[in-house]
C-alpha positions as CSV (number, residue, x, y, z in Angstrom):
1,X,80.2,40.3,-37.8
2,X,78.0,43.4,-37.8
3,X,78.8,45.6,-34.7
4,X,75.9,46.5,-32.5
5,X,76.6,50.2,-33.3
6,X,78.5,51.4,-36.3
7,X,80.7,54.0,-34.6
8,X,83.7,53.6,-32.4
9,X,86.0,56.1,-30.6
10,X,89.8,55.5,-30.4
11,X,91.6,57.5,-27.8
12,X,95.0,57.4,-29.3
13,X,96.7,59.3,-26.5
14,X,96.2,60.5,-22.9
15,X,98.4,63.5,-23.5
16,X,96.7,66.9,-23.6
17,X,97.8,70.5,-23.6
18,X,94.7,71.6,-21.6
19,X,93.6,70.8,-18.1
20,X,89.8,70.5,-18.2
21,X,88.7,69.6,-14.8
22,X,85.6,67.7,-16.1
23,X,87.6,65.6,-18.6
24,X,86.4,62.0,-18.7
25,X,89.4,60.8,-20.7
26,X,92.4,61.6,-18.6
27,X,93.2,57.9,-18.2
28,X,94.9,58.4,-14.9
29,X,94.0,54.8,-14.1
30,X,96.1,53.1,-16.9
31,X,99.5,54.6,-16.3
32,X,102.0,55.8,-18.8
33,X,101.4,55.0,-22.5
34,X,103.9,55.7,-25.3
35,X,102.2,55.9,-28.7
36,X,103.3,53.4,-31.3
37,X,102.0,53.8,-34.9
38,X,102.2,50.1,-35.8
39,X,100.2,49.3,-32.7
40,X,97.6,51.9,-33.7
41,X,97.4,50.5,-37.2
42,X,96.6,47.1,-35.8
43,X,93.7,48.6,-33.8
44,X,92.4,50.4,-36.8
45,X,92.6,47.3,-38.9
46,X,90.6,45.4,-36.3
47,X,87.9,48.2,-36.4
48,X,87.7,48.0,-40.2
49,X,87.7,44.2,-40.2
50,X,84.8,44.1,-37.8
51,X,82.7,46.2,-40.2
52,X,82.5,49.5,-38.3
53,X,81.6,52.5,-40.5
54,X,83.1,55.4,-38.5
55,X,86.2,55.9,-36.4
56,X,86.7,58.9,-34.1
57,X,90.2,59.7,-33.1
58,X,90.2,61.3,-29.6
59,X,92.5,61.8,-26.7
60,X,93.7,63.5,-24.6
61,X,94.4,65.7,-27.6
62,X,94.9,63.6,-30.7
63,X,96.7,66.3,-32.7
64,X,99.7,66.0,-30.3
65,X,100.4,62.7,-32.0
66,X,102.7,63.5,-35.0
67,X,101.5,60.3,-36.9
68,X,97.8,61.4,-36.8
69,X,97.7,62.4,-40.5
70,X,99.2,59.0,-41.4
71,X,96.6,57.2,-39.2
72,X,93.8,59.1,-40.8
73,X,95.0,58.2,-44.2
74,X,95.3,54.5,-43.2
75,X,91.7,54.5,-41.8
76,X,90.3,56.2,-44.9
77,X,92.1,53.6,-47.1
78,X,90.3,50.9,-45.1
79,X,87.0,52.5,-46.0
80,X,86.3,54.2,-42.6
81,X,84.6,57.6,-42.2
82,X,87.1,59.6,-40.2
83,X,86.5,62.1,-37.4
84,X,88.8,63.7,-34.8
85,X,87.8,65.4,-31.6
86,X,90.2,68.3,-30.8
87,X,90.5,71.5,-28.8
88,X,91.7,73.1,-32.0
89,X,95.1,74.5,-30.7
90,X,97.1,72.5,-33.3
91,X,94.8,73.2,-36.2
92,X,95.4,76.9,-36.4
93,X,98.0,77.0,-39.2
94,X,97.4,76.2,-42.9
95,X,100.2,73.7,-42.9
96,X,99.0,71.6,-39.9
97,X,95.4,71.8,-41.0
98,X,96.3,70.8,-44.6
99,X,97.9,67.5,-43.4
100,X,95.0,66.5,-41.2
101,X,92.0,67.7,-43.3
102,X,93.1,65.8,-46.4
103,X,91.9,62.5,-44.9
104,X,89.4,63.7,-42.4
105,X,85.6,63.8,-42.9
106,X,84.6,65.5,-39.7
107,X,86.4,67.6,-37.1
108,X,84.7,68.1,-33.8
109,X,86.0,71.1,-31.9
110,X,85.5,71.2,-28.1
111,X,84.0,74.5,-27.1
112,X,82.2,74.9,-23.8
113,X,82.3,78.7,-23.5
114,X,83.6,81.8,-25.3
115,X,84.0,83.5,-21.9
116,X,87.6,83.7,-20.9
117,X,87.0,83.5,-17.2
118,X,84.7,80.5,-17.6
119,X,87.4,78.7,-19.6
120,X,90.1,79.5,-17.1
121,X,88.0,78.3,-14.2
122,X,87.2,75.0,-15.9
123,X,90.7,74.4,-17.1
124,X,89.7,74.7,-20.8
125,X,93.0,76.6,-21.5
126,X,96.5,75.7,-22.7
127,X,98.4,74.4,-19.7
128,X,95.4,75.7,-17.7
129,X,96.5,79.3,-18.3
130,X,96.0,80.5,-21.9
131,X,92.5,80.5,-23.3
132,X,91.4,80.3,-27.0
133,X,89.5,83.4,-28.0
134,X,86.2,83.7,-29.8
135,X,88.2,85.2,-32.8
136,X,90.5,82.1,-32.8
137,X,87.5,79.8,-33.1
138,X,85.8,81.8,-35.8
139,X,89.0,81.9,-37.9
140,X,89.5,78.2,-37.3
141,X,86.0,77.4,-38.6
142,X,86.5,79.5,-41.7
143,X,89.7,77.6,-42.4
144,X,88.0,74.2,-41.8
145,X,85.2,75.1,-44.2
146,X,87.7,76.1,-46.9
147,X,89.0,72.5,-46.7
148,X,85.4,71.0,-47.0
149,X,85.6,69.4,-43.6
150,X,82.3,68.9,-41.8
151,X,82.3,70.7,-38.4
152,X,80.9,69.5,-35.2
153,X,81.0,71.5,-31.9
154,X,81.2,69.5,-28.7
155,X,80.0,71.4,-25.6
156,X,80.3,70.0,-22.1
157,X,77.8,71.6,-19.8
158,X,79.0,71.9,-16.2
159,X,78.6,74.1,-13.2
160,X,81.0,76.5,-14.9
161,X,78.9,77.3,-17.9
162,X,75.3,76.1,-17.6
163,X,74.0,79.6,-17.2
164,X,75.6,80.8,-20.4
165,X,74.3,81.1,-23.9
166,X,76.3,80.1,-27.0
167,X,73.4,80.8,-29.4
168,X,74.8,83.8,-31.2
169,X,78.2,82.1,-31.6
170,X,76.7,78.8,-32.9
171,X,74.4,80.6,-35.3
172,X,77.2,82.7,-36.7
173,X,79.7,79.9,-37.1
174,X,77.2,77.4,-38.7
175,X,78.5,74.0,-37.6
176,X,77.1,70.9,-39.3
177,X,76.3,69.4,-35.9
178,X,76.2,70.5,-32.3
179,X,76.7,67.9,-29.5
180,X,75.8,69.0,-26.0
181,X,76.9,66.8,-23.1
182,X,76.1,66.9,-19.4
183,X,79.4,66.7,-17.4
184,X,79.9,63.1,-16.2
185,X,81.9,62.2,-13.1
186,X,84.0,59.1,-13.7
187,X,86.3,57.6,-11.0
188,X,89.9,57.4,-12.1
189,X,89.3,60.2,-14.6
190,X,87.9,63.4,-13.1
191,X,86.5,62.6,-9.7
192,X,88.9,65.0,-7.8
193,X,86.9,67.9,-9.2
194,X,83.4,66.3,-9.1
195,X,82.0,68.7,-6.5
196,X,83.2,71.6,-8.6
197,X,81.8,70.7,-12.0
198,X,78.8,68.4,-11.5
199,X,75.3,69.7,-12.2
200,X,71.8,68.3,-11.8
201,X,69.5,67.5,-14.7
202,X,67.5,70.6,-14.1
203,X,70.6,72.8,-14.6
204,X,71.5,70.9,-17.7
205,X,68.0,71.5,-19.0
206,X,68.4,75.2,-18.2
207,X,71.3,75.4,-20.6
208,X,69.2,73.5,-23.3
209,X,66.3,75.9,-22.9
210,X,68.6,78.9,-22.9
211,X,70.1,77.8,-26.2
212,X,67.0,76.4,-27.9
213,X,67.0,78.7,-30.9
214,X,70.4,77.5,-32.0
215,X,69.7,73.9,-31.1
216,X,66.6,73.9,-33.3
217,X,68.5,75.3,-36.3
218,X,71.2,72.6,-36.5
219,X,71.5,68.9,-36.3
220,X,72.2,68.1,-32.7
221,X,72.8,65.5,-30.0
222,X,71.7,66.2,-26.5
223,X,73.3,63.9,-24.0
224,X,72.4,63.6,-20.3
225,X,74.6,61.6,-18.1
226,X,72.0,58.8,-18.3
227,X,72.3,58.6,-22.1
228,X,76.1,58.9,-22.1
229,X,76.5,55.9,-19.8
230,X,76.7,52.7,-21.8
231,X,76.1,54.2,-25.2
232,X,79.7,54.6,-26.5
233,X,82.2,52.1,-27.8
234,X,85.6,53.3,-26.8
235,X,89.2,52.1,-27.1
236,X,91.8,53.3,-24.5
237,X,95.3,54.5,-25.5
238,X,96.7,51.2,-24.4
239,X,94.4,49.3,-26.8
240,X,91.6,48.0,-24.7
241,X,87.9,48.3,-25.3
242,X,86.1,49.9,-22.4
243,X,82.6,50.9,-21.3
244,X,81.3,53.5,-18.8
245,X,78.2,51.8,-17.4
246,X,79.5,52.1,-13.8
247,X,81.2,54.8,-11.8
248,X,84.6,53.8,-13.3
249,X,85.7,52.4,-16.6
250,X,85.6,48.7,-17.2
251,X,88.3,47.5,-19.6
252,X,88.6,44.5,-21.9
253,X,91.6,42.4,-22.6
254,X,94.0,44.0,-25.1
255,X,92.5,44.1,-28.6
256,X,95.9,43.3,-30.2
257,X,96.0,40.0,-28.2
258,X,92.4,38.7,-28.4
259,X,91.0,40.7,-31.4
260,X,88.2,43.2,-31.3
261,X,85.4,40.7,-31.8
262,X,86.3,38.9,-28.5
263,X,86.9,42.2,-26.7
264,X,83.4,43.3,-27.6
265,X,82.0,40.4,-25.6
266,X,83.8,41.7,-22.5
267,X,82.0,45.1,-22.4
268,X,78.3,46.2,-22.5
269,X,76.8,48.6,-25.0
270,X,73.2,49.9,-25.1
271,X,72.0,50.3,-28.7
272,X,68.8,52.1,-27.6
273,X,70.8,54.7,-25.7
274,X,73.0,55.2,-28.7
275,X,69.9,55.7,-30.8
276,X,68.3,58.0,-28.3
277,X,71.3,60.3,-28.1
278,X,71.1,60.7,-31.9
279,X,74.2,58.5,-32.5
280,X,72.8,57.5,-35.8
281,X,73.2,60.4,-38.2
282,X,74.3,61.0,-41.8
283,X,78.0,61.1,-41.4
284,X,78.8,60.2,-45.0
Protein backbone atom coordinates (compact mmCIF):
# COMPACT_ATOMS: atom_id res chain seq x y z
CA UNK A 1 0.00 0.00 0.00
CA UNK A 2 1.01 3.63 -0.43
CA UNK A 3 0.50 5.57 2.83
CA UNK A 4 -1.62 8.72 2.74
CA UNK A 5 1.45 10.68 3.86
CA UNK A 6 5.06 9.45 3.55
CA UNK A 7 6.34 10.41 7.01
CA UNK A 8 5.69 8.87 10.43
CA UNK A 9 6.84 9.70 13.98
CA UNK A 10 7.77 6.88 16.35
CA UNK A 11 7.88 7.94 20.00
CA UNK A 12 10.16 5.20 21.29
CA UNK A 13 10.09 6.31 24.93
CA UNK A 14 8.11 8.49 27.30
CA UNK A 15 11.18 9.07 29.45
CA UNK A 16 12.69 12.55 29.36
CA UNK A 17 15.32 14.47 31.28
CA UNK A 18 13.46 17.77 30.86
CA UNK A 19 10.11 18.89 32.25
CA UNK A 20 8.59 21.08 29.53
CA UNK A 21 5.16 22.13 30.75
CA UNK A 22 3.72 22.33 27.21
CA UNK A 23 5.00 18.87 26.17
CA UNK A 24 2.39 17.03 24.09
CA UNK A 25 4.20 13.67 24.36
CA UNK A 26 4.35 12.90 28.07
CA UNK A 27 2.12 9.83 27.59
CA UNK A 28 0.77 10.06 31.11
CA UNK A 29 -2.30 8.28 29.74
CA UNK A 30 -0.62 4.99 28.80
CA UNK A 31 1.18 3.97 31.98
CA UNK A 32 4.69 2.58 32.36
CA UNK A 33 6.47 1.35 29.22
CA UNK A 34 9.78 -0.51 29.24
CA UNK A 35 11.68 -0.26 25.97
CA UNK A 36 12.35 -3.49 24.10
CA UNK A 37 14.59 -3.37 21.03
CA UNK A 38 12.98 -6.35 19.29
CA UNK A 39 9.56 -4.79 19.77
CA UNK A 40 10.85 -1.53 18.23
CA UNK A 41 12.35 -3.41 15.29
CA UNK A 42 8.97 -4.99 14.58
CA UNK A 43 7.42 -1.51 14.50
CA UNK A 44 10.15 -0.20 12.19
CA UNK A 45 9.75 -3.22 9.90
CA UNK A 46 6.02 -2.48 9.62
CA UNK A 47 6.80 1.13 8.72
CA UNK A 48 9.19 0.08 5.94
CA UNK A 49 6.86 -2.69 4.73
CA UNK A 50 4.05 -0.17 4.31
CA UNK A 51 6.19 2.04 2.06
CA UNK A 52 6.80 5.01 4.30
CA UNK A 53 9.80 7.12 3.25
CA UNK A 54 10.82 8.79 6.51
CA UNK A 55 10.82 7.80 10.17
CA UNK A 56 11.29 10.29 12.99
CA UNK A 57 12.41 8.90 16.33
CA UNK A 58 10.98 11.02 19.11
CA UNK A 59 10.09 10.73 22.78
CA UNK A 60 10.20 11.81 25.49
CA UNK A 61 13.89 12.08 24.76
CA UNK A 62 14.93 9.32 22.32
CA UNK A 63 18.65 9.59 23.08
CA UNK A 64 17.92 8.15 26.54
CA UNK A 65 17.37 4.80 24.80
CA UNK A 66 20.79 3.13 24.59
CA UNK A 67 19.74 1.07 21.55
CA UNK A 68 18.89 4.19 19.50
CA UNK A 69 22.02 3.92 17.28
CA UNK A 70 21.15 0.29 16.49
CA UNK A 71 17.55 1.23 15.65
CA UNK A 72 18.73 4.05 13.39
CA UNK A 73 21.00 1.63 11.55
CA UNK A 74 18.16 -0.88 11.28
CA UNK A 75 15.84 1.76 9.80
CA UNK A 76 18.50 2.97 7.34
CA UNK A 77 19.13 -0.58 6.16
CA UNK A 78 15.41 -0.88 5.42
CA UNK A 79 15.65 2.18 3.17
CA UNK A 80 14.11 4.78 5.47
CA UNK A 81 15.21 8.39 5.80
CA UNK A 82 16.03 8.79 9.49
CA UNK A 83 15.37 11.72 11.79
CA UNK A 84 15.52 12.18 15.54
CA UNK A 85 13.95 14.94 17.62
CA UNK A 86 16.09 15.70 20.65
CA UNK A 87 16.68 18.38 23.26
CA UNK A 88 20.40 17.89 22.53
CA UNK A 89 21.65 17.05 26.01
CA UNK A 90 23.04 13.62 25.07
CA UNK A 91 24.59 14.75 21.80
CA UNK A 92 27.25 17.01 23.29
CA UNK A 93 30.19 14.59 23.24
CA UNK A 94 32.03 13.39 20.11
CA UNK A 95 31.55 9.76 21.15
CA UNK A 96 27.76 9.94 21.61
CA UNK A 97 27.27 12.05 18.50
CA UNK A 98 29.43 9.73 16.38
CA UNK A 99 27.25 6.73 17.20
CA UNK A 100 24.00 8.50 16.37
CA UNK A 101 25.09 10.62 13.39
CA UNK A 102 26.42 7.64 11.43
CA UNK A 103 22.92 6.48 10.47
CA UNK A 104 20.95 9.71 10.89
CA UNK A 105 19.96 12.01 8.04
CA UNK A 106 18.33 14.76 10.11
CA UNK A 107 18.55 15.82 13.73
CA UNK A 108 15.87 18.21 14.99
CA UNK A 109 16.91 20.12 18.09
CA UNK A 110 14.13 21.55 20.26
CA UNK A 111 14.94 25.18 21.04
CA UNK A 112 12.18 27.50 22.21
CA UNK A 113 14.33 30.25 23.68
CA UNK A 114 17.92 31.15 24.43
CA UNK A 115 16.81 33.08 27.50
CA UNK A 116 17.63 31.16 30.69
CA UNK A 117 14.66 32.49 32.66
CA UNK A 118 12.24 31.64 29.88
CA UNK A 119 13.53 28.08 29.72
CA UNK A 120 13.40 27.67 33.48
CA UNK A 121 9.83 28.97 33.62
CA UNK A 122 8.68 26.65 30.82
CA UNK A 123 10.53 23.60 32.17
CA UNK A 124 12.88 23.42 29.15
CA UNK A 125 15.72 22.46 31.49
CA UNK A 126 17.40 19.28 32.72
CA UNK A 127 15.24 17.99 35.58
CA UNK A 128 13.53 21.36 35.31
CA UNK A 129 16.55 23.07 36.89
CA UNK A 130 19.55 23.27 34.53
CA UNK A 131 19.19 25.11 31.22
CA UNK A 132 21.24 24.63 28.08
CA UNK A 133 23.09 27.79 27.12
CA UNK A 134 23.29 29.57 23.80
CA UNK A 135 26.96 28.55 23.65
CA UNK A 136 25.97 24.90 24.13
CA UNK A 137 23.62 25.02 21.14
CA UNK A 138 26.13 26.77 18.91
CA UNK A 139 28.83 24.21 19.72
CA UNK A 140 26.35 21.38 19.15
CA UNK A 141 25.38 22.71 15.72
CA UNK A 142 29.02 23.03 14.75
CA UNK A 143 29.57 19.39 15.72
CA UNK A 144 26.46 18.26 13.83
CA UNK A 145 27.58 20.03 10.68
CA UNK A 146 30.98 18.36 10.92
CA UNK A 147 29.12 15.02 10.68
CA UNK A 148 27.14 16.16 7.60
CA UNK A 149 23.85 15.78 9.44
CA UNK A 150 21.04 18.07 8.30
CA UNK A 151 19.77 20.28 11.11
CA UNK A 152 16.25 21.30 11.94
CA UNK A 153 15.26 23.53 14.82
CA UNK A 154 11.87 22.91 16.43
CA UNK A 155 10.45 25.87 18.33
CA UNK A 156 7.26 25.66 20.38
CA UNK A 157 5.71 29.08 20.76
CA UNK A 158 3.85 29.52 24.03
CA UNK A 159 2.96 32.15 26.58
CA UNK A 160 6.54 31.88 27.86
CA UNK A 161 8.32 32.98 24.68
CA UNK A 162 5.93 34.47 22.12
CA UNK A 163 7.31 37.98 22.64
CA UNK A 164 10.89 36.91 21.97
CA UNK A 165 13.00 36.96 18.84
CA UNK A 166 15.30 34.10 17.82
CA UNK A 167 16.28 35.80 14.57
CA UNK A 168 19.94 36.50 15.29
CA UNK A 169 20.47 33.01 16.72
CA UNK A 170 18.77 31.29 13.76
CA UNK A 171 20.66 33.33 11.19
CA UNK A 172 23.99 32.66 12.89
CA UNK A 173 23.47 28.90 13.33
CA UNK A 174 22.09 28.37 9.79
CA UNK A 175 19.77 25.35 10.21
CA UNK A 176 18.49 23.56 7.11
CA UNK A 177 14.93 23.98 8.34
CA UNK A 178 13.04 25.81 11.08
CA UNK A 179 9.76 24.40 12.37
CA UNK A 180 7.64 26.73 14.49
CA UNK A 181 4.69 25.25 16.36
CA UNK A 182 1.93 26.87 18.39
CA UNK A 183 1.69 25.22 21.81
CA UNK A 184 -1.18 22.70 21.76
CA UNK A 185 -3.12 21.58 24.80
CA UNK A 186 -3.79 17.83 24.86
CA UNK A 187 -5.70 16.12 27.65
CA UNK A 188 -3.66 13.33 29.21
CA UNK A 189 -0.40 15.03 28.14
CA UNK A 190 -0.04 18.65 29.25
CA UNK A 191 -3.48 19.85 30.35
CA UNK A 192 -2.45 20.62 34.00
CA UNK A 193 -0.41 23.57 32.66
CA UNK A 194 -2.76 24.67 29.87
CA UNK A 195 -3.67 27.98 31.50
CA UNK A 196 0.03 28.74 31.87
CA UNK A 197 1.28 28.06 28.32
CA UNK A 198 -1.65 28.44 25.91
CA UNK A 199 -1.66 31.38 23.52
CA UNK A 200 -4.11 32.78 21.00
CA UNK A 201 -3.50 32.78 17.27
CA UNK A 202 -2.80 36.53 17.40
CA UNK A 203 0.03 35.95 19.88
CA UNK A 204 1.45 33.14 17.74
CA UNK A 205 1.33 35.48 14.75
CA UNK A 206 3.17 38.12 16.78
CA UNK A 207 6.08 35.69 17.14
CA UNK A 208 5.99 34.92 13.41
CA UNK A 209 6.08 38.61 12.47
CA UNK A 210 8.81 39.29 15.02
CA UNK A 211 10.99 36.57 13.45
CA UNK A 212 10.08 37.14 9.81
CA UNK A 213 13.58 37.95 8.62
CA UNK A 214 14.96 34.58 9.71
CA UNK A 215 11.83 32.72 8.62
CA UNK A 216 12.21 34.08 5.10
CA UNK A 217 15.86 33.02 4.89
CA UNK A 218 15.35 29.31 5.65
CA UNK A 219 13.02 26.52 4.68
CA UNK A 220 10.31 26.52 7.30
CA UNK A 221 7.12 24.97 8.61
CA UNK A 222 4.73 27.22 10.50
CA UNK A 223 2.14 25.22 12.39
CA UNK A 224 -0.87 26.65 14.18
CA UNK A 225 -2.84 24.37 16.48
CA UNK A 226 -5.40 23.97 13.67
CA UNK A 227 -2.74 22.63 11.30
CA UNK A 228 -1.13 20.38 13.92
CA UNK A 229 -4.37 18.57 14.69
CA UNK A 230 -4.89 15.59 12.41
CA UNK A 231 -1.79 16.16 10.26
CA UNK A 232 0.69 13.81 11.97
CA UNK A 233 0.99 10.03 11.87
CA UNK A 234 2.38 8.99 15.25
CA UNK A 235 3.21 5.80 17.10
CA UNK A 236 3.19 5.69 20.91
CA UNK A 237 5.91 4.06 23.04
CA UNK A 238 3.62 1.05 23.58
CA UNK A 239 3.32 0.50 19.82
CA UNK A 240 -0.05 1.99 18.93
CA UNK A 241 -0.85 4.40 16.14
CA UNK A 242 -2.60 7.50 17.40
CA UNK A 243 -4.07 10.76 16.17
CA UNK A 244 -4.67 14.15 17.76
CA UNK A 245 -7.89 15.24 16.06
CA UNK A 246 -9.71 15.65 19.38
CA UNK A 247 -8.85 17.09 22.79
CA UNK A 248 -7.07 13.84 23.74
CA UNK A 249 -5.25 11.16 21.76
CA UNK A 250 -7.12 8.35 20.08
CA UNK A 251 -5.14 5.09 19.94
CA UNK A 252 -5.32 2.15 17.56
CA UNK A 253 -4.93 -1.50 18.47
CA UNK A 254 -1.26 -2.56 18.94
CA UNK A 255 0.62 -2.54 15.64
CA UNK A 256 2.53 -5.72 16.53
CA UNK A 257 -0.81 -7.53 16.87
CA UNK A 258 -2.81 -6.28 13.89
CA UNK A 259 -0.14 -4.77 11.61
CA UNK A 260 0.32 -1.15 10.60
CA UNK A 261 -1.98 -1.36 7.58
CA UNK A 262 -4.99 -2.26 9.75
CA UNK A 263 -3.98 0.20 12.45
CA UNK A 264 -4.04 2.99 9.87
CA UNK A 265 -7.75 2.30 9.35
CA UNK A 266 -8.40 3.06 13.03
CA UNK A 267 -7.12 6.65 13.02
CA UNK A 268 -7.73 9.74 10.89
CA UNK A 269 -5.12 11.75 9.01
CA UNK A 270 -5.66 14.90 6.95
CA UNK A 271 -3.33 14.99 3.95
CA UNK A 272 -4.25 18.58 3.09
CA UNK A 273 -3.23 19.77 6.55
CA UNK A 274 0.03 17.84 6.22
CA UNK A 275 0.62 19.62 2.91
CA UNK A 276 -0.39 23.03 4.27
CA UNK A 277 2.06 22.79 7.17
CA UNK A 278 4.83 22.11 4.62
CA UNK A 279 5.08 18.46 5.60
CA UNK A 280 6.24 17.60 2.08
CA UNK A 281 9.82 18.81 1.74
CA UNK A 282 13.09 17.55 0.29
CA UNK A 283 14.32 15.32 3.10
CA UNK A 284 16.54 13.17 0.88
